[in-house]
N, C-alpha and C positions, 0 to 999 in steps of 0.2 A: 582573439578568441577566447571565449569563456571555459572553465573547465567542464560544463555541463555538455559544451559543444563536443571537446576532445572526449569525453567518455562516451556520449550518443555515438561520434563517429568510429572509435575504435570497439563498441560492442555490436557494433554494425559489421565493422571490416569481419569482425571474429564469425559473427553468424552465416557472412558470406564465404569464411572458409569451412565453416561447418557443413554450412549445406551441399558444398564442392565436393567434400569427403563423405556426405551421408548419399548424395544420387549415385555417387560411383561412376560406372561405364555407361549408363542407359543415356546422360544426356552429353557427356565430353566424347564421345566417338564422333557423332556429326559435326562437333564444332572443333575437331582438332585442327584442320587448316586453317581456321581462323583465330584462333587462339594462339597457335606456332606465331604468326605476325604482329601480336598485338606487343612484345616487349620494343619492338623495334619502331611499332609508329607512336607508341608514349615516349620512347627515347627521342624521336626527331621530334617528337611536340615539343618536349621539354627543351632541347636544342634552338629551336625557332623562338621560343618562348625568351630564353635568355640571351639571344643573338641580336633580337631587333625590338624588346622592351626595356625601360629603364622604368622601374616602377608602375606606373599606369600609363606611360606615354611611350610612342613609338620612337625608335633611338637608332639610328641609320649612322653607324658610326664603325669605326676599326674592328669592331667585333665582328661587324658580317662579311668584311675582307677575309680575315683570318677562318671563320668557317668556311668561305667560298675556296679560299687557298687548299683547306682540309679537304674540302669536298672534291677537290680538281686532284689533290694526291692520292685519294683513296681509288678515284675512277680512275687512275692511270696504275692502281695496285702497288701502291708504294707499303713499306712496313711499317707498321702502326707508328712506330717510335718517329720515323720521317715525317708522317702525318702531323703528329704532334707538333715537334719542333719547327716543321713550315707554316703551321697553323700560327703558332706561338709568335714567331718571327716576323710574319707578315702584320700582326695585329702590333706587335711592339715597334716595327719599322713603321708603319702608319700615324699612331701614337706620338714618334718622335718627329715626323715631317709635319703634322697639324699641332 
């Protein structure tokens, strides 16, 4: 990516933040229920992209198993450290086997 692209994207991000501050509560109140769900949706999308792609190719490997084990641990309401260790152990274990 070129420096011009970085500068344009940075300026655009700054202008979006400035617009959000400028309009205040007029537009943010109707969007509040949707806006509260955006961080979780973005994090989920990043997690999926990191789990099933390798560059620009689809890669179904041990990472996907680790994510599945972590998801089951979250579903079973395990503590965060247990979720991380279980996902890590499942990924490492499968990589050792393969």
